[in-house]
N, C-alpha and C positions, 0 to 999 in steps of 0.2 A: 695478149701475153699468156704464155703457157706456164702454169705453176704446178706444184705438187698436187694440190687439190684437183686441178683439171685432169692430171694424169690418173689419179685415183678414180675419179668419176668416169673417165674414158675406159679404164680397165673394167669397171663395174658394168658398163654398157656392153662391152665386148663379151664378157663372161655370160651375161644374161642372153645375149643374142645367140651365142654358141649353144647354151642350154636350151633355148627355145627351138632352135633349128633341129637339134638332136631329138627333142620330144616330138616335133612335127614329123620328122623323117621316120622315126621308129614307133610312133604311136604311143610313146610313153612306156613301153615295155623294156624289160631288162635286156641290155645288149642288142636291141633291135635297131637303134640309131647308128650313127657313125662312131659314137663313143661306146667303148665296151664296158659300160657301168650299169648297175641296177639303179632304180629310181632314187633310193636313199643316198647312194654314193654320189650320184650326179647332183642331187640337191645340196649335199654338204660341200661338194667341190666347186660347183658352178652357181649355186643359188644363194648360199649363206655369205660368202665373201663380199658380193656386191652390196649387201645390206650394211655390213660393217664398214666397208670402204666408203660408202655414201655418208655415213655419220662422221667418219674421220675427216673426209673432205670438207663437209660443212663446218665442223668446228675448227679445222685448221685455218680456214679462210675468214676468220672473224673480222679483221680490219679492212682489207681492201674490198671495194664493192665489185664483185664478180658476177655480172649479169649472165655471162656464158656458163658459168658453173651452175647457176640457178636453173638454167634451161636444161643442162645435163642431168641435174638431180630430178627435175620433173620427168624427163625421159626415162630415167632409171625407175622412178616410182610407177610410171605407167606400165613399163615392162613387168614389174613385180606384180602389179594388179592383174595384168593379163594372165600371168602365170597362176595367180591365185584363183582367178575365174575358171581357167582351164582345169585346175586341180579339183575345183568344186563340181564341174560338169562331169569329170571322169569319176568322181566319187560314187555316182549312182550306178556305175558299171562295175565297181570294185566290191570285194568282200569286206574291205576296211572302210566302209562308207562314212562312219562317224569320224574316224581319224582323219581321212582325207578332206572331209568337209571342214573340220576344225582347222587343219593346216591351211586350206584355201582361204578361210575367213581371216586367219592370222596374217597371211600374206597380203590380203587386200588392205587390212588395217596398217601394216607396215608400209606398204606402197603409198597409202594416203598420207602417212606421216612424212615420208621422204618427199612427196609432192609438196606438202606444206612447207618443208624446209627449203625446197627449191623456190617456191613462191615468195617466201620470206627473203631469200637472198636476192631475187629479182626486184622485189619491192624496195629493199634497202639500196640497191644499186641505182634504181630510178630516182629515189628521193635524194640520194647523195649527189647525183649529177644535176638535178633540177635546182 
C-alpha cells in the first residue's frame, strides 16, 4: 500500500541520490557536477528537504504499521550518514576544515536518528503482526 509517508520518503531518497551523484560527478565543487549549484545551494536544495520529509513521514504514519516505510527511512539515514562521512573526509582538503567537519558530524548524527526512527517503525510493524 502506497501512502503519503511512503511518497515523502521516496522523494527523500531520490533527492539524496541526485545530490550524491552530483557530488561524485563534480567532486563536490561549485558547478562541476551536472547541477549548476555551489555546495551550499546544493545542500539546501537537495540535502535539507530529505531530513524534514523523513521526520514528517515518520510522524504522519503513527497508526498503521508500515515496515516498508521503516526500511525507506533506514535507507535515507544511511545515505545521510554517507554524505556526512564524505563531508568530513573532504574537510581535510578544504580551508573551512572546522565548519565542514562540524557539518559532517551533524549529518552523521541526524542520519543515525533517522535510522533509529526507521528501526522503530520496523519493530512496531513486526510486533504488530506477531
